[in-house]
C-alpha positions as CSV (number, residue, x, y, z in Angstrom):
1,S,-36.5,40.2,3.3
2,E,-32.9,38.5,2.5
3,R,-32.4,41.1,-0.1
4,Q,-33.2,44.1,2.2
5,T,-30.8,42.8,5.2
6,N,-27.8,41.4,2.6
7,P,-26.4,43.9,0.8
8,T,-24.1,41.3,-1.2
9,F,-27.1,39.3,-1.9
10,D,-28.7,42.4,-3.4
11,F,-25.6,43.1,-5.7
12,I,-25.5,39.7,-7.0
13,Y,-29.2,39.7,-7.8
14,Q,-28.9,42.9,-9.5
15,Y,-25.5,41.8,-11.3
16,V,-27.3,38.6,-12.4
17,N,-30.4,40.3,-13.8
18,A,-28.3,43.2,-15.5
19,D,-27.7,40.8,-18.4
20,N,-31.1,39.5,-18.1
21,P,-33.5,42.4,-19.0
22,E,-36.4,40.1,-19.6
23,G,-36.3,38.9,-16.1
24,G,-35.9,35.1,-15.1
25,S,-37.2,33.0,-12.1
26,M,-35.7,33.7,-8.9
27,T,-34.3,30.2,-8.8
28,D,-32.2,30.9,-12.1
29,C,-30.8,34.0,-10.3
30,F,-30.1,32.4,-7.0
31,S,-28.1,29.4,-8.8
32,Q,-25.3,31.9,-10.0
33,L,-22.7,33.6,-8.2
34,I,-20.9,36.9,-9.5
35,I,-17.0,37.3,-9.1
36,P,-16.0,40.8,-9.8
37,D,-13.0,43.0,-10.5
38,I,-10.8,40.1,-11.8
39,L,-11.4,40.3,-15.6
40,P,-12.8,43.3,-17.7
41,K,-16.0,40.8,-18.0
42,P,-17.8,39.6,-14.9
43,I,-17.4,36.1,-13.8
44,H,-20.3,34.1,-13.7
45,L,-20.2,30.8,-11.3
46,D,-22.9,28.2,-11.0
47,F,-23.0,24.7,-9.8
48,A,-24.9,23.3,-12.8
49,G,-21.8,21.5,-14.5
50,G,-23.5,18.1,-14.5
51,N,-21.4,15.1,-13.4
52,I,-17.8,16.3,-12.5
53,T,-15.2,14.1,-10.8
54,S,-11.9,14.5,-9.2
55,D,-10.9,10.9,-9.6
56,S,-11.5,9.8,-13.3
57,G,-8.2,7.7,-13.2
58,V,-10.0,5.1,-11.0
59,V,-10.9,3.5,-14.2
60,L,-7.3,2.4,-14.7
61,P,-7.2,0.4,-11.4
62,R,-10.6,-1.4,-12.4
63,Q,-9.0,-2.0,-16.0
64,L,-5.9,-3.5,-14.4
65,D,-8.4,-5.3,-12.0
66,N,-9.8,-7.1,-14.8
67,R,-6.7,-8.5,-16.1
68,I,-5.1,-9.5,-12.8
69,D,-8.5,-10.6,-11.3
70,V,-7.9,-9.2,-7.7
71,T,-10.8,-8.1,-6.1
72,S,-13.0,-10.9,-7.6
73,R,-10.7,-13.7,-6.4
74,L,-10.3,-12.1,-2.7
75,S,-13.9,-11.4,-2.4
76,S,-14.7,-15.0,-3.4
77,C,-13.1,-15.9,0.1
78,L,-16.2,-14.1,1.8
79,V,-19.2,-15.7,2.8
80,D,-22.5,-13.6,2.3
81,R,-24.9,-14.1,5.3
82,R,-27.2,-11.3,4.6
83,D,-31.0,-11.9,3.4
84,F,-30.8,-11.7,-0.5
85,S,-34.2,-10.5,-0.9
86,K,-33.4,-7.3,1.3
87,T,-29.4,-6.7,-0.2
88,R,-28.8,-3.7,-2.5
89,H,-24.9,-3.8,-2.4
90,P,-23.4,-7.3,-3.3
91,L,-20.3,-8.1,-1.5
92,I,-18.0,-8.0,-4.6
93,D,-19.5,-4.3,-5.1
94,Q,-18.4,-3.3,-1.6
95,F,-15.2,-5.2,-1.7
96,R,-14.4,-3.0,-4.9
97,Q,-15.5,0.0,-3.4
98,R,-13.4,-0.2,-0.5
99,V,-10.4,-1.2,-2.4
100,Y,-10.6,1.5,-5.1
101,Q,-11.2,4.1,-2.8
102,I,-8.1,3.3,-0.9
103,C,-6.4,3.3,-4.3
104,L,-7.5,7.0,-4.6
105,G,-6.3,7.9,-1.3
106,Y,-9.5,7.7,0.8
107,G,-8.5,5.3,3.5
108,D,-11.7,5.3,5.7
109,A,-15.0,3.9,5.2
110,N,-16.4,7.4,6.4
111,D,-15.3,8.7,3.0
112,A,-18.1,6.5,1.2
113,D,-20.7,9.1,2.5
114,S,-19.1,11.9,0.1
115,L,-18.1,9.4,-2.5
116,R,-21.1,7.0,-2.9
117,S,-22.5,9.3,-5.8
118,D,-19.1,10.0,-7.5
119,P,-19.7,9.1,-11.0
120,A,-16.1,7.7,-11.7
121,L,-16.0,5.6,-8.7
122,K,-19.5,4.2,-9.8
123,I,-18.2,3.2,-13.1
124,A,-15.3,1.5,-11.5
125,V,-17.4,-0.5,-9.4
126,G,-19.8,-1.3,-12.5
127,R,-22.8,1.1,-12.1
128,P,-24.0,3.4,-14.5
129,P,-22.9,7.0,-13.6
130,E,-26.3,9.0,-13.9
131,T,-28.6,6.9,-12.1
132,G,-30.0,7.1,-8.5
133,D,-28.3,3.8,-7.7
134,D,-25.5,5.0,-5.6
135,L,-22.7,3.0,-3.9
136,A,-22.7,1.7,-0.4
137,S,-22.9,4.1,2.5
138,Q,-20.4,4.4,5.5
139,P,-22.7,2.4,7.8
140,T,-23.1,-0.2,4.9
141,L,-19.5,-0.5,4.6
142,S,-18.8,-0.7,8.5
143,R,-21.1,-3.6,8.7
144,F,-19.3,-5.0,6.0
145,E,-16.0,-4.8,7.6
146,N,-17.4,-6.2,10.9
147,G,-19.3,-9.1,9.5
148,V,-15.9,-11.0,8.4
149,S,-14.9,-14.0,10.3
150,G,-11.3,-15.1,10.9
151,R,-11.7,-18.1,9.1
152,E,-12.6,-15.9,6.0
153,I,-9.5,-13.8,6.8
154,K,-7.3,-16.9,6.9
155,R,-8.8,-17.6,3.2
156,L,-7.9,-14.2,2.2
157,N,-4.4,-14.6,3.3
158,R,-4.0,-18.0,1.3
159,E,-5.5,-16.4,-1.8
160,L,-3.4,-13.3,-1.4
161,L,-0.5,-15.5,-1.6
162,N,-1.7,-17.4,-4.6
163,L,-2.1,-14.2,-6.4
164,Y,1.7,-13.4,-5.9
165,L,2.6,-16.7,-7.2
166,D,0.4,-16.5,-10.2
167,H,1.6,-13.0,-11.3
168,R,5.2,-13.4,-10.5
169,P,7.4,-14.1,-13.6
170,A,9.3,-17.2,-13.5
171,P,12.2,-16.8,-10.9
172,G,16.0,-17.6,-11.8
173,A,18.1,-19.5,-9.4
174,R,16.8,-17.5,-6.5
175,I,14.0,-16.2,-4.7
176,V,14.7,-13.4,-1.9
177,I,11.7,-13.0,0.8
178,D,12.0,-9.9,2.8
179,L,10.3,-10.1,6.5
180,D,9.7,-6.9,8.3
181,S,7.3,-5.5,11.1
182,T,6.0,-2.1,11.6
183,D,3.9,0.0,14.2
184,D,0.3,0.8,13.5
185,P,-0.8,3.6,16.1
186,T,-4.2,2.9,17.7
187,H,-6.6,5.2,19.4
188,G,-9.4,4.7,21.9
189,Q,-10.4,1.0,23.4
190,Q,-9.7,-1.0,20.2
191,A,-9.2,-4.7,20.7
192,L,-5.7,-6.0,21.3
193,S,-4.1,-2.7,21.3
194,F,-1.3,-2.6,23.7
195,Y,1.3,-0.3,24.6
196,H,4.6,-1.1,22.8
197,G,8.0,-0.3,24.6
198,F,10.2,0.4,21.8
199,Y,7.9,2.6,19.7
200,G,6.4,4.4,23.0
201,Q,2.7,4.2,22.0
202,H,-0.4,2.1,21.9
203,M,-0.6,0.2,18.7
204,F,-1.1,-2.9,16.5
205,H,1.9,-4.8,15.2
206,P,1.8,-6.1,11.8
207,L,4.0,-8.6,10.2
208,L,4.9,-8.2,6.3
209,C,6.3,-10.1,3.7
210,Y,7.5,-9.1,0.2
211,D,9.5,-10.3,-2.6
212,G,12.9,-8.8,-2.3
213,Q,13.6,-8.6,-6.2
214,T,9.9,-7.6,-7.5
215,G,8.8,-5.6,-4.5
216,D,5.5,-7.8,-4.5
217,L,3.5,-8.1,-1.3
218,I,3.3,-11.8,-0.5
219,A,1.8,-12.0,2.8
220,A,0.7,-9.8,5.8
221,A,-0.6,-10.3,9.4
222,L,-2.0,-8.2,12.0
223,R,-0.7,-8.8,15.5
224,P,-1.5,-7.3,19.1
225,G,0.5,-4.3,19.8
226,N,2.9,-5.7,22.4
227,V,4.2,-8.8,20.4
228,H,7.7,-9.2,19.7
229,A,8.8,-8.4,16.1
230,A,9.4,-12.2,15.1
231,N,6.1,-13.3,16.7
232,G,4.5,-15.7,14.4
233,V,7.4,-15.3,11.5
234,V,8.0,-18.8,11.3
235,T,4.3,-19.8,10.7
236,M,4.1,-17.1,7.9
237,V,7.5,-18.4,6.5
238,K,6.6,-22.0,6.5
239,R,3.2,-21.2,4.5
240,V,5.1,-19.0,2.1
241,V,8.0,-21.5,1.4
242,R,5.7,-24.2,1.0
243,K,3.8,-22.6,-1.7
244,I,7.0,-21.6,-3.3
245,R,8.2,-24.7,-3.4
246,R,5.2,-26.5,-5.0
247,R,5.4,-23.9,-7.7
248,W,9.0,-23.9,-8.4
249,P,10.4,-26.9,-6.7
250,T,14.3,-26.2,-7.4
251,V,14.5,-22.5,-6.8
252,E,16.7,-21.4,-3.8
253,I,14.8,-19.4,-1.4
254,V,16.7,-16.9,0.7
255,I,15.5,-14.8,3.7
256,R,16.5,-11.3,4.7
257,A,15.4,-9.6,7.8
258,D,16.6,-7.0,10.3
259,A,17.9,-7.8,14.0
260,G,14.5,-8.0,15.2
261,F,14.2,-11.3,13.8
262,C,17.2,-12.9,15.1
263,V,15.6,-15.8,17.0
264,P,16.9,-19.1,17.2
265,R,13.5,-20.7,16.0
266,L,14.0,-18.8,12.6
267,Y,17.6,-19.9,12.1
268,K,16.5,-23.7,13.0
269,Y,13.7,-23.8,10.6
270,C,15.9,-22.5,7.8
271,E,18.6,-24.7,8.6
272,R,16.4,-27.9,8.6
273,H,14.7,-26.9,5.5
274,G,17.5,-25.8,3.3
275,I,16.8,-22.3,3.3
276,G,19.2,-19.5,3.1
277,Y,19.1,-16.7,5.6
278,V,20.8,-13.4,6.3
279,I,19.6,-11.5,9.5
280,G,20.9,-8.7,11.3
281,L,22.5,-9.4,14.7
282,I,22.1,-7.1,17.8
283,T,25.3,-6.0,19.2
284,N,26.5,-7.2,22.4
285,A,29.9,-7.3,24.4
286,T,31.3,-10.6,22.9
287,L,30.8,-9.3,19.4
288,K,32.3,-6.0,20.2
289,R,35.7,-7.9,21.4
290,L,35.8,-10.2,18.5
291,H,35.2,-7.1,16.2
292,K,37.4,-4.7,17.8
293,P,40.6,-5.2,15.2
294,L,38.6,-4.0,12.5
295,P,37.5,-0.7,13.3
296,D,40.9,0.0,14.5
297,R,42.2,-0.9,11.0
298,A,39.4,1.3,9.4
299,V,40.4,4.3,11.6
300,E,43.8,3.9,10.8
301,R,43.1,3.9,7.0
302,Y,40.8,6.7,7.2
303,E,43.3,9.1,8.8
304,R,45.6,8.0,5.9
305,E,43.2,8.5,3.1
306,L,40.8,11.1,4.5
307,S,37.7,9.1,2.9
308,K,35.2,6.7,3.9
309,I,36.4,3.2,4.8
310,R,34.7,-0.1,4.9
311,I,36.5,-3.3,6.4
312,F,34.6,-6.6,6.5
313,G,35.4,-9.8,8.3
314,E,33.8,-12.9,9.4
315,T,33.9,-15.1,12.7
316,G,32.0,-18.2,14.4
317,Y,30.0,-17.2,17.0
318,R,27.7,-19.0,19.3
319,A,25.1,-17.1,21.5
320,G,24.2,-18.5,24.9
321,S,20.7,-19.6,23.3
322,W,22.3,-21.2,20.3
323,R,23.5,-24.9,20.3
324,R,25.8,-24.5,17.6
325,F,28.2,-21.9,16.2
326,R,27.0,-19.8,13.4
327,R,28.8,-17.6,10.7
328,V,28.7,-13.9,11.6
329,I,29.7,-11.1,9.2
330,M,31.2,-8.1,10.6
331,K,31.6,-4.7,9.1
332,A,33.6,-1.7,10.5
333,E,33.0,1.6,8.9
334,A,35.1,4.7,9.5
335,M,34.0,8.3,8.0
336,E,33.9,11.9,9.1
337,Q,30.9,11.5,11.5
338,G,32.8,8.5,13.4
339,T,33.0,4.7,13.5
340,N,30.2,2.1,12.8
341,R,29.8,-1.4,13.3
342,R,27.2,-4.1,12.1
343,F,26.8,-7.6,12.3
344,V,25.0,-10.1,10.5
345,V,24.2,-13.9,10.9
346,T,24.1,-16.2,7.8
347,N,24.2,-19.5,6.4
348,L,25.2,-18.4,2.9
349,Q,28.7,-18.8,1.4
350,G,30.9,-16.4,-0.2
351,D,32.6,-13.2,0.2
352,P,31.6,-11.4,3.5
353,Q,31.6,-7.9,1.7
354,N,29.1,-9.5,-1.0
355,I,27.0,-11.1,1.4
356,Y,26.8,-7.9,3.5
357,D,25.9,-5.7,0.4
358,F,23.1,-8.4,-0.4
359,Y,21.8,-8.0,3.1
360,V,21.7,-3.9,2.9
361,G,19.3,-4.6,-0.3
362,R,16.4,-5.4,2.1
363,G,16.3,-1.7,3.1
364,D,14.0,-1.5,0.0
365,V,11.3,-3.2,2.1
366,E,11.1,-0.1,4.1
367,N,10.1,1.9,1.2
368,R,7.3,-0.5,0.2
369,I,6.0,-0.2,3.9
370,K,5.8,3.4,3.5
371,E,4.1,3.3,0.7
372,L,1.5,0.6,2.1
373,K,1.2,3.0,5.3
374,N,1.5,6.4,4.1
375,A,0.1,6.4,0.2
376,L,-2.6,3.6,1.0
377,H,-3.2,4.4,4.8
378,A,-2.9,1.0,6.1
379,D,-2.3,2.4,9.5
380,R,-6.0,3.5,9.5
381,L,-7.2,0.3,11.3
382,S,-9.8,2.2,13.4
383,C,-12.5,-0.3,14.0
384,H,-13.0,-1.8,17.5
385,R,-13.1,-5.7,16.9
386,F,-9.6,-7.1,16.1
387,D,-11.0,-9.2,13.2
388,A,-12.5,-6.3,11.6
389,N,-9.2,-4.7,11.6
390,R,-7.5,-7.9,10.2
391,F,-9.8,-7.5,7.4
392,R,-9.2,-3.8,6.8
393,L,-5.4,-4.9,6.6
394,M,-6.3,-7.2,3.9
395,L,-8.3,-4.5,2.0
396,H,-5.2,-2.2,2.2
397,C,-3.2,-5.0,1.0
398,A,-5.3,-5.6,-2.2
399,A,-5.2,-2.0,-2.9
400,C,-1.3,-2.3,-2.8
401,V,-1.4,-5.3,-5.1
402,L,-3.1,-3.2,-7.6
403,S,-1.3,-0.2,-7.1
404,H,2.1,-2.0,-7.4
405,H,1.2,-3.7,-10.7
406,L,0.2,-0.4,-12.2
407,K,3.6,1.0,-11.0
408,K,5.4,-2.0,-12.6
409,R,3.6,-1.2,-16.1
410,L,5.1,2.3,-16.0
411,Q,8.4,1.1,-17.1
412,G,9.8,3.4,-19.9
413,T,7.8,6.1,-19.0
414,P,8.5,9.4,-16.8
415,L,7.0,7.8,-13.9
416,E,8.8,4.7,-13.7
417,N,10.6,5.4,-10.6
418,A,7.6,7.4,-9.0
419,Q,6.0,6.3,-6.0
420,I,2.5,5.3,-5.5
421,D,1.4,8.3,-3.7
422,T,3.0,10.3,-6.9
423,I,1.4,8.1,-9.3
424,R,-1.9,8.6,-7.8
425,L,-1.7,12.3,-8.1
426,K,-0.7,12.3,-11.7
427,L,-2.9,9.3,-13.0
428,L,-5.6,8.8,-10.9
429,K,-6.7,12.3,-9.4
430,V,-7.6,13.7,-12.7
431,G,-10.7,15.9,-13.3
432,A,-13.2,15.4,-15.8
433,R,-16.8,15.7,-16.8
434,I,-18.9,12.4,-17.1
435,K,-21.9,12.5,-19.3
436,Q,-24.1,9.2,-20.1
437,T,-25.7,8.9,-23.5
438,V,-28.0,6.2,-24.9
439,R,-25.0,4.3,-26.8
440,R,-21.8,5.2,-24.3
441,V,-20.6,6.8,-21.4
442,W,-18.4,10.0,-22.0
443,V,-15.4,10.8,-19.7
444,H,-14.2,14.4,-20.7
445,A,-11.1,15.1,-19.2
446,A,-9.0,18.4,-19.6
447,S,-7.6,19.0,-23.2
448,G,-4.2,20.0,-21.5
449,Y,-3.8,17.2,-19.4
450,P,-0.1,16.5,-19.4
451,Y,0.0,12.7,-19.0
452,Q,-2.3,11.7,-22.0
453,H,0.7,9.3,-23.6
454,I,0.8,7.6,-20.6
455,W,-2.9,6.9,-20.4
456,R,-2.7,5.8,-24.1
457,L,0.2,3.4,-23.3
458,L,-1.7,2.0,-20.1
459,L,-4.8,1.7,-22.0
460,A,-3.2,-0.4,-24.9
461,D,-1.5,-2.5,-22.2
462,L,-4.5,-3.4,-20.6
463,A,-6.7,-4.1,-23.2
464,P,-8.7,-7.6,-23.1
465,V,-6.4,-10.3,-24.3
466,P,-8.1,-11.7,-27.6
467,T,-9.4,-15.1,-27.2
């Protein structure tokens, strides 16, 4: 009946059987599609190509994971409260599945419904690709995310810091800690989602801590949406400083942060414990009055030289909430677009311009946060429970650690300066046919794949260390 009412169907049926005069089963005919009028010969399309994946590069994060031990160490912080007699998916498998999906650009647990049978992802998690033993489904992963307690999340944070310390090269004289907060928009009735006036939206307000020299993620905390940028920062800094000093007792520690963190409690902590700081300072009328001679001089020089002029100075300054005077670095800038002024409070010694230029280096932390949010979808914290979203943030942080270590291993290659999403597109989103035989699993990638040499370098670098 369908052949009588569907001319296209009848055309395809006749076209397929024209090359098969002996005839064939209706199933064989219907599994093929004909695309005419492109080449002199008809194009036959079917869906019998076998196990095909668009994400064969996920074996790279897994091989890296074997070397730096991210998912096994973090998942060991969790407690499995399920009945083992009814368990199909161990916690470590679920943890790896979610983290590797995030590395591939799939930020939601919902993506598991279409990925749980993907042969490359199954290989990465540790399952044979050509069996019916699929990975966890979306409901299973959602229960996994919602079953983690606040105590386990604290353990995850401690282990994330330990991972940073274990894999960071021995520092020189100084370690630089960059602090920043960011917005994470929320939707619906999510616990502790509040309106933030500065960002103009309902949101969570994560606090992030990075190594300013290596770019490594050190610590992360999810906070309610309406808290101040500096909320909880001293608690985080205490924990990080204590661990660093236990590992490297003589290293100098310097904190950089923008004006959102110019709060006396952070200054006091740093000064009491011998920690350097360079923190942006919000402009006010008193600072403008102290600063006034610098812009005048900058404008005068700009009018004479007709090129961008920067002039630096310093002053002792005591805000109303401060008990003592502190050193403030002042910058005046004159250019075609007008004048610009900036203030930085610090306890470091040295030339004002050098200190200010050191402070400007903290801008790179914003690039790291963009990668975490945009490339690794850390702004997709869509659970209702706040602890579930805290755990989700830790999953994205684990993916960030893996992705950043992969990026560091690309030095000397054409991708050494690439962002994480570019690296994913060129190295992880690689189509391949996967075939399992008695002795081995074959991953057949395209012969013309342009980054084969980088794969060879990475796999040589990630090869198991001889014991």
